Every structure is written in structure tokens, then in C-alpha cells.
C-alpha positions as a Markdown table, in Angstrom:
| # | Residue | x | y | z |
|---|---|---|---|---|
| 1 | Unk | 27.7 | 15.7 | 23.8 |
| 2 | Unk | 28.1 | 19.2 | 24.4 |
| 3 | Unk | 25.2 | 19.9 | 22.3 |
| 4 | Unk | 23.0 | 17.4 | 24.3 |
| 5 | Unk | 23.9 | 19.4 | 27.5 |
| 6 | Unk | 23.0 | 22.7 | 25.9 |
| 7 | Unk | 19.7 | 21.2 | 24.9 |
| 8 | Unk | 19.2 | 20.0 | 28.5 |
| 9 | Unk | 20.1 | 23.1 | 30.2 |
| 10 | Unk | 17.7 | 25.0 | 28.0 |
| 11 | Unk | 15.0 | 22.7 | 29.1 |
| 12 | Unk | 15.7 | 23.5 | 32.8 |
| 13 | Unk | 15.6 | 27.2 | 32.2 |
| 14 | Unk | 12.0 | 26.5 | 30.5 |
| 15 | Unk | 11.0 | 24.4 | 33.5 |
| 16 | Unk | 12.0 | 27.0 | 36.1 |
| 17 | Unk | 10.2 | 30.0 | 33.9 |
| 18 | Unk | 7.0 | 27.7 | 33.9 |
| 19 | Unk | 6.9 | 27.6 | 37.6 |
| 20 | Unk | 7.2 | 31.4 | 37.7 |
| 21 | Unk | 4.7 | 31.8 | 35.4 |
| 22 | Unk | 2.3 | 29.7 | 37.6 |
| 23 | Unk | 3.3 | 31.7 | 40.3 |
| 24 | Unk | 2.8 | 35.0 | 38.4 |
| 25 | Unk | -0.7 | 33.9 | 37.2 |
| 26 | Unk | -1.7 | 32.8 | 40.8 |
| 27 | Unk | -0.9 | 36.5 | 42.0 |
| 28 | Unk | -2.7 | 37.7 | 38.9 |
| 29 | Unk | 0.4 | 39.5 | 37.7 |
| 30 | Unk | -0.4 | 40.3 | 34.1 |
| 31 | Unk | 2.6 | 42.1 | 33.1 |
| 32 | Unk | 5.1 | 39.7 | 34.6 |
| 33 | Unk | 3.3 | 36.5 | 33.3 |
| 34 | Unk | 3.6 | 38.2 | 29.7 |
| 35 | Unk | 7.1 | 38.8 | 30.2 |
| 36 | Unk | 7.6 | 35.2 | 31.2 |
| 37 | Unk | 5.7 | 33.9 | 28.3 |
| 38 | Unk | 8.1 | 35.8 | 25.9 |
| 39 | Unk | 11.0 | 34.1 | 27.6 |
| 40 | Unk | 9.4 | 30.7 | 27.3 |
| 41 | Unk | 8.6 | 31.1 | 23.6 |
| 42 | Unk | 12.2 | 32.4 | 22.9 |
| 43 | Unk | 13.9 | 29.1 | 24.7 |
| 44 | Unk | 11.3 | 26.8 | 23.2 |
| 45 | Unk | 12.5 | 28.1 | 19.8 |
| 46 | Unk | 16.3 | 27.5 | 20.8 |
| 47 | Unk | 15.4 | 24.2 | 22.1 |
| 48 | Unk | 13.7 | 23.4 | 18.6 |
| 49 | Unk | 16.8 | 24.7 | 16.6 |
| 50 | Unk | 19.0 | 22.8 | 18.6 |
| 51 | Unk | 17.4 | 19.5 | 18.5 |
| 52 | Unk | 17.1 | 20.2 | 14.6 |
| 53 | Unk | 20.7 | 20.8 | 14.3 |
| 54 | Unk | 21.5 | 17.5 | 16.0 |
| 55 | Unk | 19.1 | 15.6 | 13.7 |
| 56 | Unk | 20.6 | 17.3 | 10.7 |
| 57 | Unk | 24.3 | 16.5 | 12.0 |
| 58 | Unk | 23.2 | 12.7 | 12.7 |
| 59 | Unk | 21.5 | 12.4 | 9.1 |
| 60 | Unk | 24.8 | 13.8 | 7.6 |
| 61 | Unk | 27.1 | 11.6 | 9.4 |
| 62 | Unk | 24.7 | 8.6 | 8.5 |
| 63 | Unk | 24.5 | 9.3 | 5.2 |
| 64 | Unk | 28.6 | 10.0 | 5.1 |
| 65 | Unk | 29.4 | 6.5 | 6.8 |
| 66 | Unk | 26.6 | 4.4 | 4.8 |
| 67 | Unk | 25.2 | 6.1 | 1.8 |
| 68 | Unk | 27.6 | 4.6 | -0.6 |
| 69 | Unk | 27.6 | 1.2 | 1.1 |
| 70 | Unk | 23.7 | 1.0 | 1.2 |
| 71 | Unk | 23.7 | 1.9 | -2.3 |
| 72 | Unk | 26.0 | -0.6 | -3.2 |
| 73 | Unk | 24.4 | -3.4 | -1.2 |
| 74 | Unk | 20.9 | -2.6 | -2.9 |
| 75 | Unk | 22.8 | -3.0 | -6.0 |
| 76 | Unk | 24.0 | -6.3 | -4.7 |
| 77 | Unk | 20.4 | -7.5 | -3.5 |
| 78 | Unk | 18.9 | -6.5 | -7.1 |
| 79 | Unk | 21.3 | -8.8 | -8.8 |
| 80 | Unk | 20.7 | -11.6 | -6.4 |
| 81 | Unk | 20.1 | -14.9 | -8.3 |
| 82 | Unk | 17.4 | -17.3 | -7.0 |
| 83 | Unk | 18.5 | -19.9 | -9.6 |
| 84 | Unk | 22.1 | -19.8 | -8.5 |
| 85 | Unk | 21.3 | -19.9 | -4.6 |
| 86 | Unk | 19.1 | -22.8 | -5.2 |
| 87 | Unk | 21.7 | -24.6 | -7.3 |
| 88 | Unk | 24.4 | -23.8 | -5.2 |
| 89 | Unk | 22.4 | -24.9 | -2.0 |
| 90 | Unk | 21.6 | -28.2 | -3.5 |
| 91 | Unk | 25.3 | -28.9 | -4.3 |
| 92 | Unk | 25.4 | -28.2 | -8.2 |
| 93 | Unk | 28.7 | -26.9 | -9.2 |
| 94 | Unk | 27.6 | -23.2 | -10.2 |
| 95 | Unk | 29.4 | -19.7 | -9.1 |
| 96 | Unk | 26.7 | -18.7 | -6.3 |
| 97 | Unk | 29.4 | -16.4 | -4.5 |
| 98 | Unk | 27.3 | -13.3 | -4.1 |
| 99 | Unk | 24.5 | -15.0 | -3.1 |
| 100 | Unk | 26.2 | -16.9 | -0.2 |
| 101 | Unk | 28.2 | -13.6 | 0.7 |
| 102 | Unk | 24.7 | -11.9 | 1.2 |
| 103 | Unk | 23.2 | -14.4 | 3.4 |
| 104 | Unk | 24.8 | -12.7 | 6.5 |
| 105 | Unk | 23.5 | -9.1 | 5.7 |
| 106 | Unk | 19.9 | -10.8 | 4.8 |
| 107 | Unk | 20.1 | -12.8 | 8.2 |
| 108 | Unk | 21.1 | -9.5 | 10.2 |
| 109 | Unk | 18.3 | -7.6 | 8.4 |
| 110 | Unk | 15.7 | -10.4 | 9.3 |
| 111 | Unk | 16.7 | -10.5 | 12.9 |
| 112 | Unk | 17.1 | -14.1 | 12.8 |
| 113 | Unk | 18.9 | -16.7 | 11.4 |
| 114 | Unk | 17.7 | -18.4 | 7.9 |
| 115 | Unk | 16.1 | -21.9 | 8.0 |
| 116 | Unk | 17.4 | -22.1 | 4.3 |
| 117 | Unk | 18.2 | -19.3 | 2.1 |
| 118 | Unk | 17.3 | -16.0 | 2.6 |
| 119 | Unk | 16.2 | -14.2 | -1.0 |
| 120 | Unk | 15.7 | -10.5 | -0.7 |
| 121 | Unk | 12.4 | -9.2 | -1.6 |
| 122 | Unk | 13.9 | -7.0 | -3.8 |
| 123 | Unk | 13.9 | -9.5 | -6.7 |
| 124 | Unk | 10.6 | -10.2 | -6.6 |
| 125 | Unk | 7.6 | -8.5 | -8.5 |
| 126 | Unk | 2.9 | -25.7 | -6.0 |
| 127 | Unk | 4.0 | -26.3 | -9.2 |
| 128 | Unk | 6.9 | -28.2 | -11.1 |
| 129 | Unk | 9.0 | -26.4 | -13.5 |
| 130 | Unk | 11.0 | -28.3 | -15.9 |
| 131 | Unk | 12.7 | -27.3 | -19.1 |
| 132 | Unk | 9.9 | -28.6 | -21.5 |
| 133 | Unk | 12.5 | -30.8 | -23.4 |
| 134 | Unk | 10.5 | -33.0 | -25.9 |
| 135 | Unk | 10.4 | -36.8 | -25.4 |
| 136 | Unk | 13.0 | -38.5 | -27.2 |
| 137 | Unk | 11.8 | -40.4 | -30.5 |
| 138 | Unk | 13.7 | -42.0 | -33.7 |
| 139 | Unk | 16.0 | -39.5 | -35.4 |
| 140 | Unk | 15.9 | -37.2 | -32.3 |
| 141 | Unk | 19.6 | -37.4 | -32.2 |
| 142 | Unk | 19.9 | -35.1 | -35.2 |
| 143 | Unk | 16.9 | -32.6 | -34.4 |
| 144 | Unk | 18.5 | -29.6 | -32.6 |
| 145 | Unk | 16.7 | -28.1 | -29.7 |
| 146 | Unk | 16.1 | -24.4 | -29.1 |
| 147 | Unk | 15.5 | -23.8 | -25.4 |
| 148 | Unk | 13.0 | -20.8 | -25.6 |
| 149 | Unk | 12.6 | -19.7 | -21.7 |
| 150 | Unk | 11.2 | -16.5 | -22.9 |
| 151 | Unk | 8.3 | -18.1 | -24.4 |
| 152 | Unk | 7.6 | -20.5 | -21.3 |
| 153 | Unk | 3.8 | -21.4 | -20.7 |
| 154 | Unk | 2.4 | -20.1 | -17.4 |
| 155 | Unk | -0.5 | -21.7 | -15.4 |
| 156 | Unk | -3.7 | -19.8 | -15.5 |
| 157 | Unk | -3.6 | -17.7 | -12.1 |
| 158 | Unk | -6.3 | -15.4 | -10.4 |
| 159 | Unk | -5.7 | -12.0 | -11.0 |
| 160 | Unk | -3.7 | -10.3 | -8.3 |
| 161 | Unk | -5.5 | -7.0 | -7.6 |
| 162 | Unk | -4.8 | -6.0 | -3.9 |
| 163 | Unk | -1.3 | -4.2 | -4.7 |
| 164 | Unk | -2.8 | -3.1 | -7.7 |
| 165 | Unk | -5.7 | -1.3 | -5.8 |
| 166 | Unk | -3.2 | 0.6 | -3.7 |
| 167 | Unk | -2.6 | -1.3 | -0.5 |
| 168 | Unk | 0.1 | 0.2 | 2.2 |
| 169 | Unk | 2.9 | -2.2 | 2.3 |
| 170 | Unk | 5.5 | -2.4 | 5.4 |
| 171 | Unk | 8.7 | -4.2 | 4.9 |
| 172 | Unk | 11.5 | -5.2 | 7.3 |
| 173 | Unk | 9.4 | -5.7 | 10.2 |
| 174 | Unk | 10.6 | -7.2 | 13.5 |
| 175 | Unk | 8.7 | -8.2 | 16.5 |
| 176 | Unk | 4.9 | -7.8 | 16.8 |
| 177 | Unk | 3.8 | -4.2 | 15.6 |
| 178 | Unk | 1.3 | -1.9 | 17.4 |
| 179 | Unk | 0.0 | 1.0 | 15.3 |
| 180 | Unk | -1.4 | 3.7 | 17.6 |
| 181 | Unk | -5.3 | 4.9 | 16.6 |
| 182 | Unk | -6.8 | 7.9 | 17.8 |
| 183 | Unk | -10.6 | 6.5 | 18.5 |
| 184 | Unk | -12.5 | 9.3 | 19.9 |
| 185 | Unk | -11.2 | 12.7 | 19.5 |
| 186 | Unk | -12.3 | 15.9 | 21.9 |
| 187 | Unk | -15.4 | 17.4 | 21.4 |
| 188 | Unk | -16.8 | 21.3 | 21.6 |
| 189 | Unk | -19.6 | 22.6 | 23.1 |
| 190 | Unk | -22.0 | 25.9 | 23.5 |
| 191 | Unk | -21.8 | 26.9 | 27.0 |
| 192 | Unk | -23.7 | 29.9 | 29.0 |
| 193 | Unk | -21.4 | 32.6 | 30.3 |
| 194 | Unk | -19.4 | 31.4 | 33.4 |
| 195 | Unk | -20.6 | 28.0 | 33.0 |
| 196 | Unk | -18.0 | 25.3 | 32.7 |
| 197 | Unk | -17.2 | 23.3 | 29.9 |
| 198 | Unk | -17.5 | 19.6 | 29.8 |
| 199 | Unk | -14.2 | 17.6 | 29.4 |
| 200 | Unk | -13.9 | 15.3 | 26.5 |
| 201 | Unk | -10.8 | 13.7 | 26.3 |
| 202 | Unk | -9.1 | 11.7 | 23.4 |
| 203 | Unk | -9.2 | 8.1 | 23.3 |
| 204 | Unk | -6.9 | 6.1 | 21.7 |
| 205 | Unk | -6.4 | 2.0 | 20.8 |
| 206 | Unk | -4.0 | 0.2 | 18.4 |
| 207 | Unk | -4.0 | -1.7 | 15.1 |
| 208 | Unk | -1.8 | -4.7 | 16.0 |
| 209 | Unk | 0.1 | -7.2 | 13.5 |
| 210 | Unk | 1.7 | -10.3 | 14.5 |
| 211 | Unk | 3.9 | -12.3 | 12.4 |
| 212 | Unk | 1.7 | -15.1 | 10.6 |
| 213 | Unk | 3.4 | -17.9 | 8.3 |
| 214 | Unk | 2.6 | -19.0 | 5.3 |
| 215 | Unk | 4.5 | -21.6 | 3.0 |
| 216 | Unk | 4.6 | -23.5 | -0.3 |
| 217 | Unk | 6.5 | -26.9 | -1.8 |
| 218 | Unk | 7.6 | -26.7 | -5.4 |
| 219 | Unk | 9.9 | -28.3 | -7.4 |
| 220 | Unk | 12.8 | -27.4 | -10.1 |
| 221 | Unk | 14.1 | -29.8 | -12.3 |
| 222 | Unk | 18.0 | -30.2 | -12.2 |
| 223 | Unk | 18.1 | -29.2 | -15.8 |
| 224 | Unk | 16.4 | -25.6 | -15.1 |
| 225 | Unk | 19.2 | -25.2 | -12.0 |
| 226 | Unk | 22.0 | -25.5 | -14.4 |
| 227 | Unk | 20.6 | -23.0 | -17.1 |
| 228 | Unk | 22.4 | -19.9 | -17.1 |
| 229 | Unk | 19.7 | -18.1 | -19.5 |
| 230 | Unk | 18.3 | -15.0 | -17.7 |
| 231 | Unk | 15.2 | -15.9 | -18.9 |
| 232 | Unk | 15.4 | -18.9 | -16.6 |
| 233 | Unk | 16.0 | -16.4 | -13.6 |
| 234 | Unk | 12.9 | -14.0 | -14.7 |
| 235 | Unk | 11.0 | -17.4 | -15.0 |
| 236 | Unk | 11.6 | -18.4 | -11.5 |
| 237 | Unk | 11.3 | -15.0 | -9.9 |
| 238 | Unk | 8.1 | -14.6 | -11.4 |
| 239 | Unk | 6.4 | -17.6 | -10.2 |
| 240 | Unk | 7.7 | -17.0 | -6.7 |
| 241 | Unk | 6.7 | -13.6 | -6.8 |
| 242 | Unk | 3.2 | -15.0 | -8.1 |
| 243 | Unk | 3.1 | -17.2 | -5.2 |
| 244 | Unk | 3.7 | -14.3 | -2.6 |
| 245 | Unk | 1.0 | -12.2 | -4.5 |
| 246 | Unk | -1.7 | -15.0 | -4.7 |
| 247 | Unk | -1.2 | -15.8 | -1.2 |
| 248 | Unk | -1.6 | -12.4 | 0.1 |
| 249 | Unk | -4.5 | -11.5 | -2.0 |
| 250 | Unk | -6.4 | -14.6 | -0.8 |
| 251 | Unk | -6.1 | -13.7 | 2.9 |
| 252 | Unk | -6.4 | -10.0 | 2.3 |
| 253 | Unk | -9.8 | -10.4 | 0.8 |
| 254 | Unk | -11.6 | -13.4 | 2.8 |
| 255 | Unk | -8.7 | -14.5 | 5.4 |
| 256 | Unk | -9.4 | -15.6 | 8.8 |
| 257 | Unk | -9.0 | -19.4 | 9.0 |
| 258 | Unk | -6.7 | -21.1 | 11.5 |
| 259 | Unk | -3.3 | -19.4 | 11.5 |
| 260 | Unk | -4.5 | -16.9 | 8.7 |
| 261 | Unk | -4.4 | -13.1 | 8.7 |
| 262 | Unk | -7.9 | -11.6 | 9.1 |
| 263 | Unk | -9.0 | -10.3 | 5.6 |
| 264 | Unk | -11.7 | -7.4 | 4.8 |
| 265 | Unk | -14.7 | -9.9 | 4.6 |
| 266 | Unk | -14.1 | -11.7 | 7.8 |
| 267 | Unk | -13.3 | -8.5 | 9.9 |
| 268 | Unk | -15.9 | -7.5 | 12.6 |
| 269 | Unk | -17.7 | -4.4 | 12.0 |
| 270 | Unk | -17.2 | -3.8 | 8.5 |
| 271 | Unk | -20.2 | -2.1 | 6.9 |
| 272 | Unk | -22.5 | -4.3 | 4.8 |
| 273 | Unk | -25.0 | -3.6 | 2.0 |
| 274 | Unk | -27.6 | -6.5 | 2.2 |
| 275 | Unk | -29.4 | -7.2 | -1.5 |
| 276 | Unk | -32.2 | -9.4 | 0.1 |
| 277 | Unk | -32.8 | -12.4 | 2.9 |
| 278 | Unk | -31.1 | -14.9 | 0.8 |
| 279 | Unk | -29.4 | -13.0 | -1.6 |
| 280 | Unk | -30.5 | -11.0 | -4.9 |
| 281 | Unk | -29.3 | -10.1 | -8.3 |
| 282 | Unk | -27.3 | -6.8 | -8.1 |
| 283 | Unk | -28.8 | -3.5 | -9.3 |
| 284 | Unk | -27.3 | -0.4 | -10.8 |
| 285 | Unk | -27.9 | 1.2 | -7.4 |
| 286 | Unk | -25.7 | -1.5 | -5.5 |
| 287 | Unk | -22.4 | 0.7 | -5.7 |
| 288 | Unk | -23.8 | 3.8 | -5.1 |
| 289 | Unk | -25.2 | 2.1 | -1.8 |
| 290 | Unk | -21.5 | 0.9 | -1.1 |
| 291 | Unk | -20.1 | 4.2 | -1.6 |
| 292 | Unk | -22.6 | 5.8 | 0.5 |
| 293 | Unk | -21.5 | 3.5 | 3.7 |
| 294 | Unk | -18.4 | 4.7 | 3.4 |
| 295 | Unk | -19.2 | 8.7 | 2.9 |
| 296 | Unk | -21.7 | 8.7 | 5.8 |
| 297 | Unk | -18.8 | 7.2 | 8.0 |
| 298 | Unk | -16.6 | 10.0 | 6.8 |
| 299 | Unk | -14.5 | 7.3 | 5.2 |
| 300 | Unk | -11.0 | 8.4 | 3.4 |
| 301 | Unk | -11.1 | 8.8 | -0.3 |
| 302 | Unk | -7.3 | 8.4 | -1.4 |
| 303 | Unk | -7.6 | 5.0 | -3.1 |
| 304 | Unk | -11.0 | 4.0 | -3.3 |
| 305 | Unk | -12.1 | 1.0 | -5.8 |
| 306 | Unk | -14.2 | -1.8 | -6.1 |
| 307 | Unk | -13.0 | -5.3 | -6.2 |
| 308 | Unk | -15.3 | -8.6 | -7.0 |
| 309 | Unk | -15.0 | -11.6 | -9.1 |
| 310 | Unk | -15.7 | -12.6 | -12.9 |
| 311 | Unk | -19.4 | -13.9 | -11.8 |
| 312 | Unk | -20.1 | -10.1 | -10.3 |
| 313 | Unk | -18.3 | -8.6 | -13.9 |
| 314 | Unk | -20.6 | -10.9 | -15.9 |
| 315 | Unk | -23.8 | -9.9 | -14.1 |
| 316 | Unk | -23.0 | -6.1 | -14.0 |
| 317 | Unk | -22.5 | -6.3 | -18.0 |
| 318 | Unk | -25.8 | -7.8 | -18.1 |
| 319 | Unk | -27.5 | -4.8 | -16.4 |
| 320 | Unk | -29.9 | -2.8 | -19.0 |
| 321 | Unk | -31.9 | 0.3 | -18.5 |
| 322 | Unk | -35.4 | 0.6 | -19.5 |
| 323 | Unk | -34.5 | 0.9 | -23.1 |
| 324 | Unk | -32.7 | -2.5 | -22.7 |
| 325 | Unk | -29.4 | -0.8 | -23.4 |
| 326 | Unk | -26.4 | -2.3 | -21.3 |
| 327 | Unk | -25.3 | 0.2 | -18.9 |
| 328 | Unk | -21.5 | -1.0 | -19.0 |
| 329 | Unk | -19.0 | -1.3 | -16.0 |
| 330 | Unk | -18.3 | 2.4 | -15.6 |
| 331 | Unk | -21.7 | 3.4 | -15.2 |
| 332 | Unk | -22.7 | 0.3 | -12.7 |
| 333 | Unk | -19.4 | 1.3 | -10.6 |
| 334 | Unk | -19.9 | 5.0 | -10.7 |
| 335 | Unk | -16.5 | 5.6 | -12.9 |
| 336 | Unk | -14.5 | 4.5 | -10.0 |
| 337 | Unk | -11.9 | 1.8 | -10.3 |
| 338 | Unk | -12.8 | -1.6 | -10.2 |
| 339 | Unk | -10.8 | -4.9 | -10.4 |
| 340 | Unk | -11.8 | -8.5 | -10.8 |
| 341 | Unk | -10.2 | -11.4 | -9.4 |
| 342 | Unk | -11.5 | -15.0 | -8.6 |
| 343 | Unk | -9.4 | -14.8 | -5.1 |
| 344 | Unk | -12.9 | -13.1 | -4.3 |
| 345 | Unk | -15.2 | -16.0 | -3.0 |
| 346 | Unk | -18.1 | -16.8 | -5.3 |
| 347 | Unk | -19.6 | -19.5 | -2.8 |
| 348 | Unk | -20.5 | -17.9 | 0.2 |
| 349 | Unk | -22.8 | -19.8 | 2.3 |
| 350 | Unk | -26.2 | -17.9 | 3.1 |
| 351 | Unk | -29.2 | -19.9 | 2.6 |
| 352 | Unk | -30.0 | -23.0 | 1.2 |
| 353 | Unk | -28.5 | -24.1 | -1.8 |
| 354 | Unk | -27.3 | -20.3 | -2.6 |
| 355 | Unk | -23.8 | -19.7 | -4.3 |
| 356 | Unk | -23.5 | -16.2 | -3.4 |
| 357 | Unk | -20.6 | -13.6 | -4.2 |
| 358 | Unk | -19.0 | -10.6 | -2.5 |
| 359 | Unk | -18.6 | -7.1 | -3.7 |
| 360 | Unk | -15.6 | -5.2 | -1.9 |
| 361 | Unk | -15.6 | -1.3 | -1.9 |
| 362 | Unk | -13.3 | 0.7 | 0.3 |
| 363 | Unk | -10.1 | 2.8 | 0.3 |
| 364 | Unk | -7.4 | 0.2 | -0.6 |
| 365 | Unk | -4.7 | 2.3 | 1.2 |
| 366 | Unk | -6.2 | 1.8 | 4.3 |
| 367 | Unk | -5.5 | -2.1 | 4.2 |
| 368 | Unk | -2.1 | -2.7 | 5.4 |
| 369 | Unk | 0.3 | -5.5 | 4.2 |
| 370 | Unk | 3.2 | -6.1 | 6.8 |
| 371 | Unk | 6.2 | -8.4 | 6.0 |
| 372 | Unk | 8.9 | -9.7 | 8.2 |
| 373 | Unk | 12.0 | -10.2 | 6.9 |
| 374 | Unk | 13.1 | -11.6 | 3.5 |
| 375 | Unk | 11.7 | -15.0 | 1.7 |
| 376 | Unk | 12.9 | -18.0 | 3.1 |
| 377 | Unk | 13.9 | -21.0 | 0.7 |
| 378 | Unk | 15.1 | -24.1 | 2.0 |
| 379 | Unk | 16.3 | -26.9 | -0.3 |
| 380 | Unk | 16.0 | -30.3 | -0.4 |
| 381 | Unk | 17.8 | -32.3 | -3.1 |
| 382 | Unk | 17.2 | -35.8 | -1.4 |
| 383 | Unk | 13.2 | -35.7 | -1.5 |
| 384 | Unk | 12.5 | -39.1 | -2.3 |
| 385 | Unk | 10.3 | -38.6 | -5.4 |
| 386 | Unk | 12.4 | -35.2 | -6.7 |
| 387 | Unk | 15.4 | -37.4 | -6.0 |
| 388 | Unk | 14.4 | -40.1 | -8.2 |
| 389 | Unk | 14.0 | -37.6 | -11.2 |
| 390 | Unk | 16.9 | -35.8 | -10.6 |
| 391 | Unk | 15.1 | -32.8 | -9.3 |
| 392 | Unk | 15.1 | -30.4 | -6.2 |
| 393 | Unk | 12.4 | -30.0 | -4.0 |
| 394 | Unk | 12.0 | -26.5 | -2.4 |
| 395 | Unk | 10.3 | -25.2 | 0.5 |
| 396 | Unk | 9.4 | -21.6 | 0.4 |
| 397 | Unk | 8.4 | -19.9 | 3.7 |
| 398 | Unk | 6.6 | -16.0 | 3.9 |
| 399 | Unk | 5.9 | -14.0 | 7.0 |
| 400 | Unk | 3.3 | -11.7 | 6.8 |
| 401 | Unk | 0.1 | -10.3 | 8.3 |
| 402 | Unk | -3.0 | -8.1 | 7.3 |
| 403 | Unk | -4.5 | -5.5 | 9.2 |
| 404 | Unk | -7.2 | -2.4 | 8.4 |
| 405 | Unk | -6.5 | 1.1 | 9.7 |
| 406 | Unk | -10.1 | 1.9 | 10.3 |
| 407 | Unk | -12.8 | -0.6 | 9.6 |
| 408 | Unk | -15.3 | 2.2 | 8.5 |
| 409 | Unk | -12.9 | 2.8 | 5.5 |
| 410 | Unk | -14.7 | -0.6 | 3.6 |
| 411 | Unk | -18.3 | -1.7 | 3.0 |
| 412 | Unk | -19.3 | -4.9 | 1.4 |
| 413 | Unk | -21.9 | -7.0 | -0.2 |
| 414 | Unk | -21.9 | -10.5 | 0.7 |
| 415 | Unk | -25.1 | -11.9 | -0.9 |
| 416 | Unk | -24.9 | -11.0 | -4.5 |
| 417 | Unk | -26.2 | -13.7 | -6.8 |
| 418 | Unk | -24.3 | -13.2 | -9.8 |
| 419 | Unk | -25.5 | -16.0 | -12.1 |
């Protein structure tokens, strides 16, 4: 308390000195003004040091009180078992004490009670998962079955690209989020002697993010939930992680539908490079034109890269020089990072009968992914179809949003004929 009083006293002294400095300036007393200026600088330094000491003291106390607790909690969260939590919620006989005890802490962090089971995002990196037991036949009773969860055959998925390209991720958000942004800065100008400068104030706006919800229904077999194999746990984690990432990739690229976050292709004001009235084949200069769009707008270059789909990849590999030698992806995309995912649409409507692909380029650290709370799973062991099979239906809910720091950080082609 004494420290805060000391800072307040210093600030009052500085305020009085500022009034004296204004009076000295009005009287054109340069000597007195210089002396007061030195005193103000000294007090400002003392205020800064006192505030810094306060901050260091608070941080040290926080580490002493919660440092070991936070470390232990994070370790417990990393060991959270999704399979045990689901099995326990479904009423199966499993030891899910850790998972049940962590629910209170996860709800506290989320700022709201869970609809089902809160799954910490630390464990993550509609399909039915079963243990894959063979169909019984004659003599099956004498044949041993080795369940190889480590050899599980996953479905073929779209390549996940947004995180790999370096998107900025904000975790643990609560309420709506406004990020202030400098829209226009002040400007300088040359003037004649004794002429007045023209005022040019900074202008500010904001990047707004609001919670938006995505969900999926999936089904787990009873045998799977009763398995204690670490491979089964890893399998379920990978599946839910892939569901999360694929949902985010899809909207980050082309979201904008009802209740969806707005993605890059649907964002108003994104610079575009047109290849033709109704589309045209990409050329070896297409990437150069995209790069120039961002360079001309003074766009950042921290994590730039290209993103398109496999149809554009095939078209790029077909590009040849005058001697009919293929350029190769590195030359076509100017030795910059390039990722291909079929989450990038290949059926953009433009012109009659056209199937046109998109090419995106930008600094992907300017794309912000915001997550609110943990991953919420609601277990329903009584859903009619699943119940008849002895399975458990699970509803997974995620709350997130997408935002761009600057639209000038990206440029796109929406009319590349890639076939």
C-alpha cells in the first residue's frame, strides 16, 4: 500500500511541476523552464522505477504462490485421458478420478459450466471408431486376435495447412475480443518559414472476434472405451484433433456462411489478381503478381506462403519453359513456402460451366485463430442407433473465430483454371 501512495505522491509533484512549467513558458523564462524540465524528468524516472518494482514484486509473489501449482496442473492436464472421461461419463466401470477432478478447474478457466465433459486443449494435436474385430466364423474360437491399435488405418483427410503456415493462435478467450488497430498514422510535411503545420491525427479501428460454435457427432464402440491401450488413447486424440484442425482450416480459407467465421477468400477488401474474365490458366508469373500485390501495400513478410489445392499443384507442375522443360514448384512459386490442401475450393462459381480454383498468398501470422475455453464433449449412451450396438454417441463442440489483422497482408486468385 505504501508503494502505491509513494507513486501517487510523485505523480502529484509532477503535475504541480507541469503547471509551473506552463507558467514559465508563458513568461518566456527559459532558465526556470529548463530547471523545471530537469525536475520533471527526474520524477518521471522515479515513477517508472517504483512502478517496475511493484510489477516485479507482484510477479515474484505470483510465482511463489502459484508457480508449482500451475506446473502440476499443466502436467495433470497433459495426462488427461479422453477415453477414460468418455467411458466414465457413459457409466462404464473405469477409473476416471483424475478426469472428473479436473472438470472444476477447466470450467473455471472456461468461465462457464460444461454442457458435458470439458477436454483440455493440451491433449490435442463424423466417423465411427471400432476395435476392428473380425467377423466370427468356423473355428474362430481357437484363433487368437492381436488388437493392433498402433496400426489403425485412418480415413483419408484434407491436408491441414493453416497452422503449418504459421497462423497466430489465441487460447483461453472469454467474452468478445476487440484488438485495437492503427488505421492511419500521422503525416509529415514541408512548410515555409513561420508557416503552420497541418494537423494529421492517428486514426484507430479494431479487429473484432466473437465466439462461433462448431460441432460434430461421432460414435465410439464399447470395446474401444474399455481398452486400456495407450494406442487407443492416442488414436482418439488424433481423431478429435483432426476434426478440430479440419474445421478451422475450412473456415479460415473460405468461411463466411451462416454462423461461420469469415475466411480469407470471403473477406471484403482482399487484393485480387485476375487471370481472365472467366478464368485462365495460371502462368509462371501468377505468383509474382500475388507477391507484388502485398509488397505494394507494404504488407508484412514474417511468415509468407502460398496455399492452393492439388488441382493447382498439377497445373503448376505442367508449366514449361520455351524448351518444354518443366519449371518445377520452387520456380513457379518463387522459392517461397507453398502448401496444398483440398480444403481450398476447386469449384468457385464464375462464368457458365467454369470450375475455378483459388490461390492464396500472404503472411499467415496475420491470420488470427481464437479459441474460447476447452473442447466440450457430451456423452449420450442412450441414443437409439448406438444403444442397439452397445456403442456410445458423442457430441463434440468447439468455440472459435477467425480474424485478419490487415486485409493487405493477403492476396488471392479466384479464377485459376487448374485442369
